[in-house]
Each structure stands twice: as structure tokens, then as C-alpha cells.
N, C-alpha and C positions, 0 to 999 in steps of 0.2 A: 758484094751485096747479096742479100737473100734473093731467092728466085721468086718471080711472080709470073705464072703462066696464064694465058688468056682465061682458061676455065678452071684453073687449079688455085689453091690457096697459097698465100705467101709462106715460104718455108725458110726461115733464117738458118744460117749455118753456124756451127760452133765458133769458127774463127771470127766471123763478123760480130757475133754477140760478145765474145770475150774481149774484143777490142773496145766495144762500147762500155762494157762493165769496167774495164781498166780506167776509163775516163771519169768514173763516178768518184765523188768525194767520200771521205771516211764515214761521215755521218749517214750518208745515203747507203753505203755498203753495209753499215751496221744496223740499219732499220729492218723491220720485219720484211718489207718488200725486197730490200737488198739481199737479205739472207735467202728468201725464196728464189730470187733470181740466180744467186750463187748455186743453190741446189739444182736448179734447172740446167745451168751451165755444166755442172758436174755430170749430169745424166747425158747431155749432148756430147760431152768430151769422150764418152765411152762408146759412141755409135758413129764415129767419123769413118769415112772410107779408109780401109786398110786395117781397121781394128777387128778383133774377133767379136762376133755378135754375142751380146750377153745372153746367157742361157735362161730359159723360163719354162714353166709348165702351166697350162691353163686348160680348162675343160671345154670339150666340144659340145655340140647341140644336144647330145644324149647324156652328158655328164661324165664322159670318159676323158681322163687326162691325156693331153697331147704335149709332148716336149719338143723344143726346137731341135734337140739332138736326134729326134725321130727322122729328121730330114737330112742328116749328115750323109754326104756322098752325092747329094743332088744340089742343083741351083734352086734356091727357094726365094720367093718374093713374099715378104711380110706386107700384107695389105691392110692398113689401118683405115677403118670405115665405120659407118653406122647406117641403119635402115632409114633414119630420119634426116640424113645428110643429103641434100639435093645434088651437090657436086659429086659425091660418092656414087650416087645412083646413076648420074649421067655418064660416068666413066665405065659403068658395068658392062655395056655391050662391047666396048673395046677390049676390056680385060677378058671377057669370055672368048673373043676371037684370038687374043694372044695365047690364052691357055690351050685352046683347041690346036693352035699351030705348034706349040712347043711342049705339050704335056708328055709326049712320047720321046722326048729328047733330053731326058734327065732334068726336067724342070717341074717344079710344083709351086703352088700358091698356098699360103696360109692366111686366111682372113682373120683379122683381129678386130672384133666389133666393140664399138663404144656405146652399144645399146644398153638400156636398162630393162626394157620389156622383152622377155624371151620370145613371146609369140610374134612380135613385130620383127625381131631379128630373123627368126626361122622363116617367116612369110617372105621377107625380102630375099633371102637366099634362094627360095624356090621361084619366086616371081622373076628374079633377074637371071635365073639359071646359073648360079654360081656353084658349079659342080667340083669344088675342091674342099679341102678341110677348113673348118671354121672354129674359132675359139672365142670365148668371152667370159669375164667374171661378172658381167651385168652391172658394172659400177660406173657406167657412162664415162665422164672425163677423168675419173679416178681409176680407170682400168690399170691394173698393176703392170701389164706389159707396156701399155702406152706411157706410163710414168717412167718405167725402166729405160725406154727408148727416147724419152724427152719429147713425146708427141703432144703438142698443144693445139693443133688444128688438123682437120681431116678434109679430104683424103691425103694420106701420106703413105710412102712405102719404103722398104729397105730391101735391096737385092743382096743375097748372101751366096757365096760360092760353096762348092762341095766340102771344103775344109772348114767352113764356118766363118770365113772372113767376109766383111762387108765390102762389096765392090761398087755399089751405087746406092744413091738415096734420091727419092722423090723424082723418079723418071716415069713418065706416063706415055700412053699412046705410041706413036711412031718412035719416040726416043727410047722407050722400053724395048720395043721390037728390034730396033737397031742394035741395042746392047746385047740382047739375047742371041741374035744372029752372030754377033761377034764372038761371044763366049761359048756358044753351043756348037762349035765346029765339029 
């Protein structure tokens, strides 16, 4: 089953959704919604634990392009969020503490914002003291990286190892800290 955490959103996993898709009839699979669901499944299939994280480039708050490969050699947490997302903002203090604890131990965070308004995005970064790199194409739910990673709800995250392999998805708070302690020995 997909995961539902007390304060985090429901995040279905590829295997669960693929099983459900397989039960659909031919007419449903061939409908517009069925085809959209199939496309979503294809995106999710590329970001399961153990796969190489799909490469992307997106601009930071000053318009400079940031590539995922810029983080090669480090553990990186892709944090999908938005300034207008209450659950995202509630998790900010925990993420700030996690970053302070692990930033000098080969760990980085890359915030990927689903904002549309540049000023609100930048204000939230400063207000919440999110002192790591941030990118966005300001397309809200059509964010290219979000689409590539099959993100349909936020907050979500993906933890990537120094070789670029996905090692965890949608872990927050103490679960994230425990995983980082485990891998950052």
C-alpha cells in the first residue's frame, strides 16, 4: 500500500499503482484518463529505489542553471515543495535541523519548488531559512522535474547516493535522519 504519514501526504508507490492499473479493462486503459495514468506510471517506474535518478537541469532563484549531476559524489535529497503548501512549510524546521546536522558530511538538499510566483518562492526560502540550493521553472504542478519524477502531491522527496542511484523516497523527520546516519558513516 502507499504510505500515509500523520502529517505528510499519501504517496503511492509504482508497484501498487501498476497492480491497480493491470486490473483495469481495455476500454478504461484506452480512455484519455487511462492513457494519462499510463504516462504517470511510466514516470514512476523510472524513479523507484535502486534506479539511477533521471538527470535534469532547472534554474535557481537567480536564473542560473543547476544540474542534478552538479551533486554527483554527494548524497542529495531532492525536496519537492512550494511556498503555498502548508504541509511543506510545517516540515521546514525539521529539514533545516537535518541539513545543519549533515551538511558537512557529504550531504546536500536541492529544493524543487512547485511555485508559480517567484517572489513568494524566494520569500519562503528566506522566511524558513532554507539555506541550500533551490530550483523552479515556476510552472506549479507542471514543473518539469516534478513531472519527470512522477510527483503529483507535495511534500515529497527522493534521496540519491553519490553515484546517482535512488536509495529512498518520501522519508521525512526522524526516518530521514535515521537513513542519513546509516549511509553517512
